[in-house]
C-alpha positions as a Markdown table, in Angstrom:
| # | Residue | x | y | z |
|---|---|---|---|---|
| 1 | Met | 68.2 | -129.9 | -34.0 |
| 2 | Met | 71.5 | -131.7 | -35.5 |
| 3 | Ser | 74.1 | -133.0 | -33.3 |
| 4 | Gly | 77.4 | -131.1 | -33.8 |
| 5 | Gly | 78.8 | -134.0 | -35.4 |
| 6 | Gly | 76.0 | -133.9 | -38.0 |
| 7 | Ser | 76.4 | -130.1 | -38.4 |
| 8 | Ala | 80.3 | -130.3 | -38.8 |
| 9 | Val | 79.2 | -132.9 | -41.8 |
| 10 | Gly | 77.1 | -130.0 | -43.0 |
| 11 | Ala | 79.2 | -127.4 | -42.7 |
| 12 | Leu | 81.5 | -129.1 | -44.6 |
| 13 | Val | 79.8 | -130.4 | -47.5 |
| 14 | Leu | 78.3 | -127.4 | -48.2 |
| 15 | Ala | 81.1 | -125.2 | -47.8 |
| 16 | Ala | 82.6 | -128.0 | -50.2 |
| 17 | Leu | 79.8 | -127.1 | -52.6 |
| 18 | Val | 80.1 | -123.2 | -52.6 |
| 19 | Ser | 83.7 | -123.7 | -53.0 |
| 20 | Ala | 84.1 | -125.7 | -55.9 |
| 21 | Thr | 80.8 | -124.0 | -57.9 |
| 22 | Ser | 82.5 | -120.8 | -57.4 |
| 23 | Cys | 85.8 | -121.8 | -58.7 |
| 24 | Val | 84.3 | -122.9 | -61.6 |
| 25 | Ala | 82.5 | -119.5 | -62.2 |
| 26 | Trp | 85.9 | -118.3 | -61.3 |
| 27 | Met | 87.6 | -119.9 | -63.9 |
| 28 | Arg | 85.7 | -119.2 | -67.2 |
| 29 | Phe | 85.7 | -115.6 | -65.8 |
| 30 | Ala | 89.2 | -115.2 | -65.5 |
| 31 | Met | 90.1 | -116.6 | -68.7 |
| 32 | Ala | 87.7 | -114.9 | -70.5 |
| 33 | Arg | 89.2 | -111.6 | -68.9 |
| 34 | His | 92.9 | -112.6 | -69.2 |
| 35 | Leu | 93.4 | -113.1 | -65.6 |
| 36 | Val | 95.8 | -115.6 | -65.7 |
| 37 | Asp | 99.5 | -116.7 | -65.0 |
| 38 | Val | 101.7 | -117.1 | -67.5 |
| 39 | Pro | 104.8 | -119.4 | -67.2 |
| 40 | Gly | 108.4 | -117.9 | -66.4 |
| 41 | Gly | 110.2 | -116.6 | -63.9 |
| 42 | Arg | 109.7 | -118.1 | -59.8 |
| 43 | Arg | 106.6 | -120.1 | -61.4 |
| 44 | Val | 106.3 | -123.9 | -61.2 |
| 45 | His | 103.7 | -124.1 | -63.7 |
| 46 | Thr | 104.4 | -124.7 | -68.1 |
| 47 | Gln | 100.7 | -123.2 | -68.9 |
| 48 | Val | 98.7 | -120.4 | -68.6 |
| 49 | Thr | 96.6 | -120.6 | -65.8 |
| 50 | Pro | 93.3 | -118.9 | -64.3 |
| 51 | Arg | 94.4 | -117.3 | -60.9 |
| 52 | Gly | 92.1 | -116.0 | -57.9 |
| 53 | Gly | 90.2 | -119.7 | -57.7 |
| 54 | Gly | 90.6 | -119.2 | -54.3 |
| 55 | Ile | 87.5 | -117.1 | -54.3 |
| 56 | Gly | 85.1 | -119.7 | -53.6 |
| 57 | Ile | 87.5 | -120.8 | -50.1 |
| 58 | Ala | 86.9 | -117.1 | -49.2 |
| 59 | Leu | 83.2 | -117.3 | -50.0 |
| 60 | Ala | 82.6 | -120.0 | -47.9 |
| 61 | Met | 84.6 | -119.2 | -45.1 |
| 62 | Val | 82.4 | -115.4 | -44.9 |
| 63 | Ile | 79.1 | -117.4 | -44.8 |
| 64 | Ala | 80.7 | -120.2 | -42.1 |
| 65 | Ser | 82.5 | -117.5 | -39.9 |
| 66 | Ala | 79.0 | -115.3 | -40.1 |
| 67 | Gly | 77.2 | -118.7 | -38.8 |
| 68 | Phe | 79.3 | -119.4 | -36.3 |
| 69 | Ala | 78.6 | -115.7 | -35.1 |
| 70 | Leu | 75.0 | -116.0 | -35.2 |
| 71 | Thr | 75.0 | -118.8 | -33.5 |
| 72 | Gln | 76.9 | -117.1 | -30.3 |
| 73 | Ala | 74.4 | -116.0 | -28.3 |
| 74 | Gly | 75.9 | -113.2 | -26.2 |
| 75 | Asp | 79.1 | -113.8 | -27.4 |
| 76 | Ala | 79.1 | -112.8 | -31.0 |
| 77 | Tyr | 81.7 | -110.4 | -31.0 |
| 78 | Pro | 84.8 | -112.6 | -31.9 |
| 79 | Gly | 82.8 | -114.5 | -34.5 |
| 80 | Trp | 82.0 | -111.6 | -36.4 |
| 81 | Ser | 85.5 | -110.0 | -35.6 |
| 82 | Ala | 87.1 | -113.7 | -37.5 |
| 83 | Cys | 84.5 | -113.1 | -40.2 |
| 84 | Ala | 85.4 | -109.0 | -41.0 |
| 85 | Gly | 89.3 | -110.4 | -41.1 |
| 86 | Ile | 88.4 | -113.2 | -43.1 |
| 87 | Ala | 86.5 | -110.9 | -45.5 |
| 88 | Leu | 89.0 | -108.4 | -45.4 |
| 89 | Phe | 91.9 | -110.2 | -46.0 |
| 90 | Ala | 89.7 | -111.9 | -48.8 |
| 91 | Leu | 89.0 | -108.4 | -50.4 |
| 92 | Ile | 92.6 | -107.3 | -50.5 |
| 93 | Gly | 93.9 | -110.3 | -52.0 |
| 94 | Phe | 91.0 | -109.8 | -54.9 |
| 95 | Ile | 92.5 | -106.6 | -55.5 |
| 96 | Asp | 95.8 | -107.5 | -55.8 |
| 97 | Asp | 94.8 | -110.0 | -57.9 |
| 98 | Leu | 93.2 | -107.8 | -60.5 |
| 99 | Gln | 95.9 | -105.2 | -60.1 |
| 100 | Pro | 99.2 | -105.1 | -58.1 |
| 101 | Leu | 99.2 | -103.1 | -54.6 |
| 102 | Pro | 102.1 | -101.6 | -53.8 |
| 103 | Ala | 104.0 | -102.7 | -50.4 |
| 104 | Ala | 103.2 | -100.0 | -48.2 |
| 105 | Pro | 99.3 | -99.6 | -49.1 |
| 106 | Lys | 99.0 | -102.9 | -48.7 |
| 107 | Leu | 100.7 | -103.7 | -45.4 |
| 108 | Thr | 98.6 | -101.1 | -44.5 |
| 109 | Leu | 95.3 | -102.5 | -45.6 |
| 110 | Gln | 96.4 | -105.8 | -44.1 |
| 111 | Phe | 97.4 | -104.2 | -40.3 |
| 112 | Ala | 93.7 | -103.0 | -40.8 |
| 113 | Ala | 92.3 | -106.4 | -41.3 |
| 114 | Ala | 94.3 | -107.9 | -38.9 |
| 115 | Leu | 93.2 | -105.6 | -36.0 |
| 116 | Ala | 89.6 | -106.3 | -36.9 |
| 117 | Met | 90.1 | -110.0 | -36.4 |
| 118 | Val | 91.7 | -109.4 | -33.3 |
| 119 | Trp | 90.5 | -106.7 | -31.3 |
| 120 | Pro | 87.5 | -108.6 | -29.0 |
| 121 | Leu | 89.5 | -111.5 | -28.5 |
| 122 | Gln | 90.9 | -112.4 | -25.2 |
| 123 | Leu | 93.7 | -113.8 | -26.0 |
| 124 | Phe | 96.0 | -114.0 | -22.9 |
| 125 | Pro | 93.9 | -112.2 | -19.5 |
| 126 | Thr | 96.4 | -111.5 | -17.7 |
| 127 | Met | 98.9 | -109.3 | -19.6 |
| 128 | Pro | 98.0 | -105.7 | -20.7 |
| 129 | Ala | 95.5 | -105.8 | -23.5 |
| 130 | Val | 97.0 | -102.8 | -25.7 |
| 131 | Val | 100.2 | -105.1 | -26.1 |
| 132 | Val | 98.1 | -108.3 | -26.4 |
| 133 | Val | 96.3 | -106.7 | -29.6 |
| 134 | Ala | 99.4 | -105.2 | -31.2 |
| 135 | Ala | 101.3 | -108.7 | -30.6 |
| 136 | Ala | 98.4 | -110.7 | -32.0 |
| 137 | Thr | 97.9 | -107.8 | -35.0 |
| 138 | Val | 101.9 | -107.9 | -36.1 |
| 139 | Ala | 101.6 | -111.7 | -35.8 |
| 140 | Thr | 98.9 | -112.1 | -38.0 |
| 141 | Val | 100.0 | -109.9 | -40.7 |
| 142 | Phe | 102.9 | -111.5 | -40.5 |
| 143 | Met | 101.3 | -115.2 | -41.2 |
| 144 | Val | 99.3 | -114.2 | -43.9 |
| 145 | Asn | 102.1 | -112.9 | -45.3 |
| 146 | Val | 103.8 | -116.5 | -44.5 |
| 147 | Trp | 101.3 | -118.0 | -46.6 |
| 148 | Asn | 101.3 | -116.0 | -49.7 |
| 149 | Phe | 104.7 | -116.0 | -50.0 |
| 150 | Met | 104.5 | -120.2 | -49.5 |
| 151 | Asp | 101.9 | -120.2 | -52.1 |
| 152 | Gly | 104.1 | -121.1 | -54.9 |
| 153 | Ser | 103.6 | -125.2 | -55.7 |
| 154 | His | 99.7 | -127.3 | -56.6 |
| 155 | Gly | 98.2 | -127.8 | -53.5 |
| 156 | Leu | 100.7 | -126.7 | -50.9 |
| 157 | Val | 99.2 | -124.3 | -48.7 |
| 158 | Thr | 95.6 | -125.7 | -49.6 |
| 159 | Val | 96.8 | -129.2 | -48.0 |
| 160 | Gln | 98.0 | -128.0 | -45.5 |
| 161 | Gly | 95.0 | -125.8 | -44.5 |
| 162 | Leu | 93.2 | -129.0 | -44.7 |
| 163 | Leu | 95.3 | -131.0 | -42.6 |
| 164 | Ile | 94.8 | -128.4 | -40.0 |
| 165 | Ala | 90.8 | -127.3 | -40.1 |
| 166 | Ile | 90.7 | -131.5 | -39.6 |
| 167 | Ala | 93.0 | -131.3 | -37.0 |
| 168 | Leu | 90.8 | -128.5 | -35.2 |
| 169 | Ala | 87.8 | -130.0 | -36.1 |
| 170 | Leu | 88.4 | -133.2 | -34.4 |
| 171 | Leu | 90.5 | -131.7 | -31.6 |
| 172 | Pro | 89.4 | -133.2 | -28.4 |
| 173 | Gly | 87.1 | -130.7 | -25.8 |
| 174 | Gln | 86.5 | -128.5 | -28.9 |
| 175 | Ile | 84.0 | -126.6 | -29.0 |
| 176 | Asp | 80.5 | -127.6 | -31.3 |
| 177 | Gly | 80.6 | -124.0 | -32.7 |
| 178 | Leu | 84.3 | -124.3 | -33.4 |
| 179 | Arg | 84.3 | -127.3 | -34.7 |
| 180 | Val | 81.8 | -126.8 | -37.2 |
| 181 | Leu | 83.8 | -123.5 | -38.6 |
| 182 | Ala | 86.6 | -126.4 | -39.0 |
| 183 | Ala | 85.0 | -128.7 | -40.5 |
| 184 | Ala | 84.0 | -125.8 | -42.7 |
| 185 | Leu | 87.3 | -124.6 | -43.4 |
| 186 | Ala | 88.0 | -128.4 | -44.4 |
| 187 | Gly | 85.3 | -128.9 | -46.9 |
| 188 | Ala | 86.1 | -125.3 | -48.5 |
| 189 | Cys | 90.1 | -126.7 | -49.5 |
| 190 | Leu | 88.2 | -130.1 | -50.4 |
| 191 | Gly | 85.8 | -128.5 | -53.3 |
| 192 | Phe | 89.3 | -126.0 | -54.2 |
| 193 | Leu | 91.7 | -129.1 | -54.4 |
| 194 | Pro | 90.4 | -130.8 | -57.4 |
| 195 | Phe | 90.9 | -128.0 | -59.9 |
| 196 | Asn | 94.8 | -127.3 | -58.0 |
| 197 | Phe | 96.2 | -130.4 | -57.0 |
| 198 | Pro | 98.0 | -132.6 | -58.8 |
| 199 | Gln | 98.1 | -130.4 | -62.0 |
| 200 | Ala | 96.6 | -127.1 | -61.6 |
| 201 | Arg | 93.5 | -126.0 | -63.8 |
| 202 | Val | 93.6 | -123.0 | -61.4 |
| 203 | Phe | 95.8 | -121.4 | -59.0 |
| 204 | Leu | 94.2 | -119.6 | -55.4 |
| 205 | Gly | 95.7 | -116.5 | -56.2 |
| 206 | Asp | 95.7 | -113.6 | -53.5 |
| 207 | Val | 92.4 | -114.2 | -52.6 |
| 208 | Gly | 92.6 | -117.3 | -51.8 |
| 209 | Ser | 96.1 | -117.6 | -50.0 |
| 210 | His | 94.7 | -114.4 | -48.1 |
| 211 | Ala | 91.6 | -116.1 | -47.2 |
| 212 | Leu | 92.5 | -119.0 | -46.4 |
| 213 | Ala | 95.4 | -118.1 | -44.0 |
| 214 | Ala | 93.2 | -115.9 | -42.3 |
| 215 | Ala | 90.5 | -118.5 | -41.6 |
| 216 | Val | 93.3 | -120.8 | -40.3 |
| 217 | Leu | 94.2 | -117.5 | -38.4 |
| 218 | Ala | 90.9 | -116.9 | -37.3 |
| 219 | Leu | 90.1 | -121.0 | -36.3 |
| 220 | Leu | 93.7 | -121.1 | -34.2 |
| 221 | Leu | 92.7 | -117.2 | -32.4 |
| 222 | Leu | 89.3 | -118.3 | -31.4 |
| 223 | Ala | 90.6 | -121.6 | -30.3 |
| 224 | Leu | 93.0 | -119.5 | -27.8 |
| 225 | His | 90.3 | -117.0 | -26.8 |
| 226 | Tyr | 87.7 | -119.9 | -25.9 |
| 227 | Arg | 91.0 | -121.7 | -24.1 |
| 228 | Val | 90.6 | -125.0 | -26.7 |
| 229 | Ile | 94.5 | -124.8 | -27.2 |
| 230 | Gly | 97.1 | -123.3 | -25.5 |
| 231 | Ala | 99.6 | -120.8 | -27.9 |
| 232 | Ala | 101.9 | -123.9 | -28.0 |
| 233 | Gln | 100.3 | -125.7 | -29.8 |
| 234 | Ala | 98.8 | -122.7 | -32.5 |
| 235 | Leu | 102.4 | -122.5 | -33.1 |
| 236 | Leu | 103.1 | -125.9 | -33.6 |
| 237 | Leu | 100.1 | -126.8 | -35.7 |
| 238 | Ser | 101.4 | -123.4 | -37.9 |
| 239 | Ser | 105.1 | -124.6 | -38.0 |
| 240 | Val | 105.5 | -126.3 | -41.5 |
| 241 | Leu | 104.6 | -123.2 | -43.3 |
| 242 | Leu | 106.6 | -120.7 | -40.9 |
| 243 | Val | 109.6 | -122.2 | -40.2 |
| 244 | Asp | 110.3 | -122.6 | -44.3 |
| 245 | Ala | 109.6 | -119.2 | -44.6 |
| 246 | Gly | 110.6 | -118.0 | -41.4 |
| 247 | Ile | 114.0 | -119.6 | -42.0 |
| 248 | Thr | 114.3 | -118.3 | -45.9 |
| 249 | Leu | 113.2 | -114.7 | -44.5 |
| 250 | Leu | 116.3 | -115.1 | -42.2 |
| 251 | Arg | 118.6 | -115.6 | -44.6 |
| 252 | Arg | 117.8 | -113.3 | -47.1 |
| 253 | Ala | 117.5 | -110.7 | -44.5 |
| 254 | Gly | 121.5 | -112.2 | -43.7 |
| 255 | Ala | 121.8 | -111.2 | -47.7 |
| 256 | Gly | 120.7 | -108.0 | -47.2 |
| 257 | Arg | 118.0 | -108.9 | -50.0 |
| 258 | Val | 114.8 | -107.3 | -49.9 |
| 259 | Leu | 112.2 | -109.1 | -47.9 |
| 260 | Trp | 109.0 | -108.7 | -50.0 |
| 261 | Gln | 110.6 | -109.4 | -53.1 |
| 262 | Ala | 109.8 | -112.0 | -55.3 |
| 263 | His | 111.6 | -115.3 | -55.2 |
| 264 | Arg | 112.6 | -118.7 | -55.5 |
| 265 | Glu | 114.6 | -119.8 | -52.3 |
| 266 | His | 112.0 | -121.2 | -50.5 |
| 267 | Leu | 112.5 | -125.1 | -49.8 |
| 268 | Tyr | 109.9 | -126.2 | -51.5 |
| 269 | Gln | 111.0 | -124.0 | -54.9 |
| 270 | Phe | 114.6 | -125.7 | -54.4 |
| 271 | Ala | 112.8 | -129.2 | -54.6 |
| 272 | Val | 110.6 | -128.7 | -57.6 |
| 273 | Arg | 113.6 | -127.1 | -59.1 |
| 274 | Arg | 115.0 | -130.0 | -58.1 |
| 275 | Gly | 112.7 | -132.5 | -60.4 |
| 276 | Arg | 110.5 | -132.9 | -57.2 |
| 277 | Ala | 107.0 | -132.7 | -59.2 |
| 278 | Pro | 104.8 | -130.6 | -56.9 |
| 279 | Trp | 102.5 | -133.6 | -55.9 |
| 280 | Gln | 105.5 | -135.0 | -54.3 |
| 281 | Val | 106.9 | -132.1 | -52.7 |
| 282 | Cys | 102.9 | -131.7 | -51.1 |
| 283 | Leu | 102.4 | -135.3 | -50.2 |
| 284 | Val | 105.7 | -134.4 | -48.2 |
| 285 | Tyr | 104.6 | -131.2 | -46.6 |
| 286 | Gly | 101.8 | -132.7 | -45.7 |
| 287 | Ala | 103.6 | -135.6 | -43.6 |
| 288 | Val | 105.4 | -133.4 | -41.7 |
| 289 | Cys | 102.5 | -131.4 | -41.0 |
| 290 | Leu | 100.7 | -134.4 | -39.4 |
| 291 | Val | 103.3 | -135.3 | -37.4 |
| 292 | Ala | 103.2 | -131.7 | -36.1 |
| 293 | Ile | 99.6 | -132.2 | -35.3 |
| 294 | Ala | 100.3 | -135.3 | -33.6 |
| 295 | Ile | 102.7 | -133.7 | -31.4 |
| 296 | Ala | 99.7 | -130.9 | -31.1 |
| 297 | Leu | 97.3 | -133.0 | -29.7 |
| 298 | Ile | 99.7 | -135.0 | -27.1 |
| 299 | Ala | 100.6 | -131.6 | -26.1 |
| 300 | Gly | 97.1 | -130.8 | -25.5 |
| 301 | Gly | 97.2 | -133.2 | -22.5 |
| 302 | Gln | 100.2 | -131.7 | -20.9 |
| 303 | Gly | 101.0 | -128.3 | -18.5 |
| 304 | Thr | 101.9 | -125.6 | -19.9 |
| 305 | Ala | 106.2 | -125.7 | -19.4 |
| 306 | Thr | 106.1 | -129.0 | -21.6 |
| 307 | Gln | 103.7 | -127.9 | -24.4 |
| 308 | Trp | 106.7 | -125.2 | -24.4 |
| 309 | Val | 109.4 | -127.6 | -24.6 |
| 310 | Leu | 107.5 | -130.1 | -27.3 |
| 311 | Ala | 107.5 | -127.1 | -29.7 |
| 312 | Ala | 110.4 | -125.8 | -29.0 |
| 313 | Thr | 112.2 | -129.4 | -29.6 |
| 314 | Trp | 109.8 | -129.9 | -32.5 |
| 315 | Phe | 110.9 | -126.5 | -34.2 |
| 316 | Ile | 114.2 | -127.0 | -33.7 |
| 317 | Val | 113.9 | -130.4 | -35.5 |
| 318 | Leu | 112.1 | -128.7 | -38.5 |
| 319 | Ala | 114.7 | -126.0 | -38.7 |
| 320 | Val | 117.7 | -128.5 | -38.9 |
| 321 | Ala | 116.1 | -130.9 | -41.4 |
| 322 | His | 115.4 | -127.4 | -42.9 |
| 323 | Gly | 119.0 | -126.9 | -43.6 |
| 324 | Leu | 119.5 | -130.2 | -44.1 |
| 325 | Ala | 117.8 | -130.7 | -47.4 |
| 326 | Arg | 118.9 | -127.2 | -48.5 |
| 327 | Ala | 122.4 | -128.3 | -48.4 |
| 328 | Gln | 121.4 | -131.6 | -49.8 |
| 329 | Leu | 119.4 | -129.6 | -52.8 |
| 330 | Leu | 122.3 | -127.5 | -53.8 |
| 331 | Arg | 124.9 | -129.8 | -53.0 |
| 332 | Arg | 123.0 | -131.5 | -56.7 |
| 333 | Arg | 124.1 | -130.4 | -60.0 |
| 334 | Gly | 121.9 | -127.8 | -61.7 |
| 335 | Val | 120.0 | -126.4 | -58.6 |
| 336 | Pro | 121.4 | -122.6 | -58.4 |
| 337 | Ala | 121.5 | -120.8 | -55.3 |
């Protein structure tokens, strides 16, 4: 039998192969069927580019999560719920890539997928189960849409997913099954990245952004279920995209704008319009994510109260930095508000 480390390496390699080969096959299919994004509007690319290449990440993580469930003798429900959630979110995104869904039906389907993912988990046993499931379902839908909103610059969300996956794979005290599942997500991201970063030959598409977000959330929720991390650590690991999207949504809500309408008001979009290359923006966001990971690891050795103090402090720092960076970009000529 392979050791936990050997299994993790094997999962990483296999997931990378599934992701990469599926991406190549999909690129050919998408170009032939004209499933492409054209330049213009809020997009940062300058040539016709196929979308939906993240289908390989979806396939790899459905397989990996099913494998995780099969190894959890006597406690398979959490693994199968993760598998179902990833598959359903990927399917919703895939349908949306083929034919854009109206907001209400799409949101309804997302809530169903989120409920399938969270219902068997024991996240906070001391709280009423109905309250926990309802809150976790809403949070899951929100976070999937955050990742979808932030998928607008080459490699940005994929690198975030990669770094979070590596952090969870290397986390002290991690259980072997989740270590392998996290390694699989890292491999799936690595298999896709060469086609999307630093230059984009294909985009994740909604199938990819939905599946990637669902996979990250499944790992975080499972880590909470098995008491590997605390809620504050989970928030720290997902803080970079959450702060950018959250502040942007609050600004739009305050201005009376439609929240689910496509726009170009995220900080990364301002940076690209100011002249920063998408790969530069991706690396900056990645560097900030590494700081968040370091704080999450430090928090792991602290009590619950200290963990929340660290998380709150980090979110305040991120919010202030976001505001300062946005103000600086808006002062530069040629960047519309």
